[in-house]
C-alpha positions as CSV (number, residue, x, y, z in Angstrom):
1,X,9.4,-72.1,111.7
2,X,9.7,-70.8,108.1
3,X,9.7,-73.7,105.6
4,X,11.9,-73.5,102.6
5,X,9.7,-75.8,100.5
6,X,7.4,-73.2,99.0
7,X,10.3,-70.9,98.1
8,X,12.0,-73.7,96.3
9,X,8.8,-74.3,94.3
10,X,8.6,-70.5,93.5
11,X,12.2,-70.7,92.2
12,X,11.4,-73.8,90.1
13,X,8.4,-72.1,88.5
14,X,10.4,-69.0,87.7
15,X,13.1,-71.2,86.1
16,X,10.5,-73.1,84.0
17,X,8.8,-69.8,83.0
18,X,12.0,-68.2,81.7
19,X,13.0,-71.5,80.0
20,X,9.9,-71.4,77.8
21,X,11.4,-68.5,75.8
22,X,13.9,-70.6,74.0
23,X,14.6,-68.3,71.1
24,X,15.4,-65.5,73.6
25,X,17.8,-67.9,75.4
26,X,19.6,-68.7,72.1
27,X,19.7,-65.0,71.1
28,X,21.2,-64.0,74.5
29,X,24.1,-66.6,74.1
30,X,24.7,-65.4,70.5
31,X,24.7,-61.8,71.5
32,X,27.2,-62.4,74.3
33,X,29.6,-64.3,72.0
34,X,29.4,-61.4,69.4
35,X,30.2,-58.9,72.2
36,X,33.2,-61.0,73.2
37,X,34.5,-60.9,69.7
38,X,33.9,-57.1,69.4
39,X,35.6,-56.4,72.7
40,X,38.6,-58.5,71.7
41,X,38.9,-56.4,68.5
42,X,38.4,-53.2,70.4
43,X,41.0,-53.8,73.2
44,X,43.5,-55.3,70.7
45,X,43.3,-52.1,68.7
46,X,43.5,-49.9,71.8
47,X,46.5,-51.7,73.1
48,X,48.2,-51.6,69.7
49,X,48.0,-47.8,69.7
50,X,48.7,-47.1,73.4
51,X,51.2,-48.3,76.1
52,X,49.7,-51.2,78.0
53,X,49.2,-50.7,81.8
54,X,51.9,-52.4,83.8
55,X,49.5,-54.5,85.8
56,X,47.0,-55.4,83.0
57,X,48.6,-56.7,79.8
58,X,46.4,-57.4,76.7
59,X,45.7,-61.0,77.5
60,X,44.6,-60.1,81.0
61,X,42.4,-57.3,79.6
62,X,40.7,-59.7,77.2
63,X,40.2,-62.1,80.1
64,X,38.8,-59.3,82.3
65,X,36.3,-58.2,79.5
66,X,35.2,-61.8,78.8
67,X,34.6,-62.7,82.4
68,X,32.7,-59.4,82.9
69,X,30.4,-60.3,80.1
70,X,29.8,-63.8,81.5
71,X,29.1,-62.2,84.9
72,X,26.6,-59.9,83.2
73,X,24.5,-62.9,82.2
74,X,23.6,-63.2,85.9
75,X,24.0,-59.7,87.3
76,X,21.9,-58.0,84.6
77,X,18.9,-60.1,85.6
78,X,16.5,-57.9,87.5
79,X,15.5,-60.5,90.0
80,X,13.0,-58.2,91.7
81,X,11.1,-56.8,88.7
82,X,8.1,-58.8,89.9
83,X,7.6,-56.3,92.6
84,X,6.7,-53.4,90.3
85,X,4.7,-55.8,88.0
86,X,2.5,-56.9,90.9
87,X,2.0,-53.4,92.1
88,X,0.8,-52.3,88.7
89,X,-1.7,-55.2,88.3
90,X,-2.8,-55.0,92.0
91,X,-1.9,-58.6,93.0
92,X,0.6,-57.3,95.5
93,X,-2.3,-56.7,97.9
94,X,-3.2,-60.4,97.8
95,X,0.4,-61.5,98.2
96,X,0.8,-59.4,101.4
97,X,-2.1,-61.4,102.9
98,X,-0.6,-64.8,102.1
99,X,1.2,-66.8,104.9
100,X,4.6,-66.4,103.3
101,X,7.5,-64.0,103.4
102,X,6.8,-61.8,100.4
103,X,10.4,-60.5,100.1
104,X,11.6,-64.2,100.2
105,X,9.0,-65.0,97.5
106,X,10.5,-62.2,95.3
107,X,14.0,-63.5,96.0
108,X,13.0,-67.0,95.1
109,X,11.4,-65.9,91.8
110,X,14.4,-63.9,90.9
111,X,16.8,-66.7,91.9
112,X,15.0,-69.1,89.7
113,X,15.3,-66.7,86.8
114,X,19.0,-66.2,87.6
115,X,19.7,-69.9,87.7
116,X,18.6,-70.2,84.1
117,X,21.0,-67.4,83.1
118,X,23.8,-69.1,85.2
119,X,23.3,-72.2,83.1
120,X,23.7,-70.1,80.0
121,X,27.3,-69.2,81.2
122,X,28.4,-72.7,80.2
123,X,27.6,-72.7,76.5
124,X,28.6,-69.0,76.3
125,X,32.0,-69.8,77.8
126,X,32.5,-72.7,75.4
127,X,31.7,-70.5,72.4
128,X,33.8,-67.6,73.8
129,X,36.8,-69.9,74.1
130,X,36.7,-70.4,70.3
131,X,37.3,-66.6,69.9
132,X,39.6,-65.7,72.9
133,X,42.0,-67.1,75.3
134,X,40.9,-66.8,78.9
135,X,43.5,-66.9,81.7
136,X,42.7,-69.4,84.5
137,X,43.9,-68.3,87.9
138,X,45.0,-70.8,90.7
139,X,42.2,-72.6,92.6
140,X,42.4,-70.4,95.7
141,X,42.0,-67.3,93.6
142,X,39.0,-68.9,91.8
143,X,37.4,-69.7,95.2
144,X,37.9,-66.1,96.4
145,X,36.5,-64.8,93.1
146,X,33.4,-67.0,93.5
147,X,32.9,-65.8,97.0
148,X,33.3,-62.1,96.0
149,X,31.0,-62.7,93.0
150,X,28.3,-64.2,95.3
151,X,28.6,-61.1,97.6
152,X,28.3,-58.8,94.6
153,X,25.2,-60.7,93.4
154,X,23.5,-60.0,96.7
155,X,24.5,-56.4,96.7
156,X,23.1,-56.1,93.2
157,X,19.9,-57.9,94.3
158,X,19.3,-55.5,97.2
159,X,20.0,-52.5,95.0
160,X,17.3,-53.7,92.6
161,X,15.0,-54.5,95.5
162,X,15.2,-51.0,96.8
163,X,14.7,-49.5,93.3
164,X,11.6,-51.7,92.6
165,X,10.2,-51.1,96.0
166,X,10.0,-47.4,95.2
167,X,7.1,-48.3,93.0
168,X,4.9,-48.5,96.1
169,X,5.0,-44.7,96.1
170,X,5.6,-43.9,92.4
171,X,3.9,-46.9,90.7
172,X,6.6,-46.9,88.1
173,X,10.4,-47.1,88.5
174,X,11.6,-47.7,84.9
175,X,13.2,-44.3,84.4
176,X,15.0,-44.4,87.8
177,X,16.2,-47.9,87.3
178,X,17.5,-47.0,83.8
179,X,19.6,-44.2,85.2
180,X,20.9,-46.3,88.0
181,X,21.7,-49.1,85.5
182,X,23.7,-46.7,83.3
183,X,25.6,-45.3,86.2
184,X,26.2,-48.8,87.5
185,X,27.5,-50.1,84.1
186,X,29.9,-47.1,83.9
187,X,31.1,-47.1,87.5
188,X,31.0,-50.8,88.4
189,X,34.0,-51.8,86.3
190,X,31.9,-53.8,83.9
191,X,32.9,-51.8,80.8
192,X,36.4,-50.7,81.8
193,X,38.5,-51.6,84.8
194,X,38.3,-48.9,87.5
195,X,42.0,-49.0,87.8
196,X,42.0,-47.0,84.5
197,X,40.3,-44.1,86.3
198,X,43.0,-41.7,87.4
199,X,43.6,-39.8,90.6
200,X,40.9,-38.7,93.0
201,X,38.2,-39.8,90.6
202,X,39.5,-43.3,90.8
203,X,39.4,-43.3,94.6
204,X,35.8,-42.0,94.4
205,X,34.5,-44.7,92.1
206,X,36.3,-47.4,94.1
207,X,34.4,-46.1,97.2
208,X,31.0,-46.4,95.6
209,X,28.8,-49.5,96.0
210,X,28.9,-50.3,92.3
211,X,32.5,-51.4,92.6
212,X,31.4,-54.2,94.9
213,X,29.3,-55.7,92.1
214,X,31.7,-56.1,89.3
215,X,35.1,-54.5,90.0
216,X,36.1,-56.4,93.2
217,X,35.6,-59.9,91.9
218,X,37.1,-59.1,88.5
219,X,40.2,-57.5,89.9
220,X,40.6,-60.5,92.2
221,X,40.3,-62.8,89.2
222,X,43.0,-61.1,87.1
223,X,45.3,-60.6,90.1
224,X,45.2,-56.9,90.5
225,X,43.9,-57.4,94.0
226,X,46.6,-59.6,95.5
227,X,46.0,-62.2,98.2
228,X,47.3,-59.8,100.9
229,X,44.3,-57.5,100.1
230,X,41.6,-60.1,99.6
231,X,40.3,-59.7,103.2
232,X,40.0,-55.9,103.0
233,X,38.2,-56.2,99.6
234,X,35.7,-58.8,100.9
235,X,35.1,-56.7,104.1
236,X,34.2,-53.7,101.9
237,X,31.8,-55.8,99.9
238,X,30.2,-57.2,103.1
239,X,29.7,-53.7,104.5
240,X,27.9,-52.6,101.3
241,X,25.8,-55.8,101.5
242,X,24.9,-55.1,105.1
243,X,24.1,-51.5,104.3
244,X,21.8,-52.3,101.3
245,X,20.3,-55.1,103.3
246,X,19.3,-52.7,106.1
247,X,18.0,-50.2,103.6
248,X,15.9,-52.9,101.9
249,X,14.5,-53.9,105.2
250,X,13.5,-50.3,106.2
251,X,12.1,-49.6,102.7
252,X,10.0,-52.8,102.7
253,X,8.6,-52.2,106.1
254,X,7.5,-48.7,105.1
255,X,6.3,-49.9,101.7
256,X,4.1,-52.7,103.0
257,X,2.3,-50.1,105.1
258,X,1.8,-47.9,102.2
259,X,0.2,-50.1,99.5
260,X,-1.0,-47.9,96.7
261,X,-1.9,-50.2,93.8
262,X,-2.6,-48.9,90.3
263,X,-6.0,-50.1,89.3
264,X,-6.5,-52.1,92.5
């Protein structure tokens, strides 16, 4: 039977490792607060010059942008970057011989890293509240938002897992991941709500997996996705999660049989 104890320890070590870079932690919080202020100024100016969308007034747009930035503290953490690092230094070969589940080891390491960034949400939110007003939805909506956010987190994890696992064949994935990250930032609803994308293009971007990461939980939070559509939205997320989970499984099985280690 698989014991959870070693994986909890892996997560603790990752948390402690990331926490040692205190200046980086403080800088990340300060950077987020600055972006909150800049986005408030940007959206205020845009709404002053243009008619506000009927379903997203200015205060909701500022709430959307602020929550998206807070989510990014967690979702922009590449929890599986350790894969390509271990492939480059050759230690992946040793890991594959250990009596552990290597994918779970990578997940635990990434989760420990993510927990630190999740803790940063608290001071970031407190500082952000000094600059903007954030709408708070009813408890039921908050609960569904949290569930949707959790599903989006795992979709994002498996997406990064697949991207980093490509390093078994290419040894380097930075360029591919950079392109995917740019596309994801643009089409996930992190920068602008996908409801702003008109016509057929809007239907296309909503159908892409990136919408399951940011857009679905954010639209639930601000009320654009009403309670009557929550189930459909969550099912769509779960389908993407299952799809990327299956792809990750297939890629890992193939990759573990094709260990090509740079310098190893």
